[in-house]
C-alpha positions, 0 to 999 in steps of 0.5 A: 654349135651355139645358138645362131639366133640373132643379127650377123654382119658379113666380115670376110669371105674365102673361096676354095676350088680344089682339084680332084684326081680320079682313077676310074680303073679302080673298083671298090669291093662294093662295086663303086667305080672311081677312086678319088684323091684329094691331097692325102685323102683317098676315098671312093668318089661318091663318098668323097663328094658326100663328105665334101657336101657335108662340110668335111675339110680335106686341107687348110681353109684359105685365108679369108678376105675382108668383106662387108655389106650383108646382114643375116638375121636368124629368128627364134622360129628358125626363119632367116633373112639376109639383106644388103649387097656385097661384091662376093661370089654367091650361089643364088637360090637356083644354084647360079654362081653370081659375082655379087650377093643375091640374098634370099630368105628361108629357114634354118634346119636343126642341123644348121642347114639353110633352106630357101623359101619355096624349096624342098631340101633334098638329102645328099645321097639319100642320107638325111643328115646332110641337106642340099638346098639345090640339087638339079642333077648337075649341081648340088649345093649345101649351105650350113651355118655354125655359130659360136658366141660372137661369130658365125661361119656360113659354108656353101659347099658345091659339087658340079657334074659330080666331079668339080667341088667348090666351097665359099665360106662367109664369116659373120660377126654378131651385131 
């Protein structure tokens, strides 16, 4: 990952809400109930959801639609702010899905996860390499950025009720 420090303008967004098939009658050797099938991938449900929150891609990324109106600023000290408005799907700081962006500020971790001000990040499944910015018992959300020289992708991965994954990808260009 290149350094994400700089100013980034939103250029596109895509949303993905895949369906999992879960067979609860199968038990893995470690005692985990439930085998999840996602396309050609078959894993214990807990592992599949962990990988989803970590940003794993299990199928082609949906084609993004043009979007604009937001500017993301990431400072040298890892603080970030976002400003503007855009009619794009958005999980706010509390994990509520909104029809339009509700920008917030916070910090970017070394691993590239966005954490809102005043929120204590939680490791996904106790594994510190993946951090949730929301984990309220019903909804878990990770929010990660990956930059190259001229573009940045922000991936918001969500699992609701431990069964329903969704993901929103925001593409930004350096300004």
